[in-house]
N, C-alpha and C positions, 0 to 999 in steps of 0.2 A: 632309379627310385633313390632318394636320399635317406642318410642315414640318421634320424632323428636324435639318437642320443649322441652323435658325435658335432652336430648342428646346437644341440642343447649345450654340451660343454664347450664349445665357440660362442656362444653366446656369454657363457657366466666370464669366460677368460675374456671377452671384451668389456663387459662391465666391471670385473677388476681393474683393467687399465683405465676407463673412465673416472672410477673412481679414484683412483691412484694421480690421474691428472686434476680430476677436481680438488683433493687435497693441495696438490701441487699451487694450482691457481688461488686458490684461497688463502696460502701462507704469501703467493706473490702482494697479491692485493692486498692483506693486513700490512704488508711490509710500506707498501706506497702511501697505504693511508697514515701508517704512525710518520713517515718523513712527512709526508704533508701536515701532519697535524702539529709535530715540531719546530715547523717553518711557519707556524699561527695559520696555516690553510684550513679550508674546511673541511668536518667530516665526510662531505660525500659533495662528490662535483656531480652536477645531475647533466650536464651535457657529454659527458664521459660515460654516463651511465643509458643516455637517450643513444648514443652510438652505439653503445654494446649490446641491447636490446634490436636495435635494427638491423645490427649485422647477422644477429641469429636469427630475427623474422624474416628476413630476407633470405637465408639458407637454408629453413626449415619450416616456412611460416607460422602460423599460429602459435602449433607447440614451441616454436623456438621462442618464444615470446617470455613462455611460462618457464625456459630451460634458463635462459638469461636473468629473470627475476630471481631463480633460486640462485643460480653464481652469486648475483650481485649480493642478495642477503648473505651468504656465506661469508662475502668478502668483507662485507662490512661490519660484524662482530658486532658486538652488543655497545649501544651508545651509552658515552659518561663513562 
């Protein structure tokens, strides 16, 4: 029999690590965007976003698309 409390504690640990990684990913994405904008490039590179969504969808199915879209939104920051 599984220890539900221990499994829930492990989920909490995983969630904390996922949140840390999302924050890190967001920071890297925003650095890339700032560099691209400083060079006169576009705010969003649609082809790259399609690639990211496709990779997450391949890995996790339809929910992967939702995760990818949330990550992309976080990385874009505010327009203007």
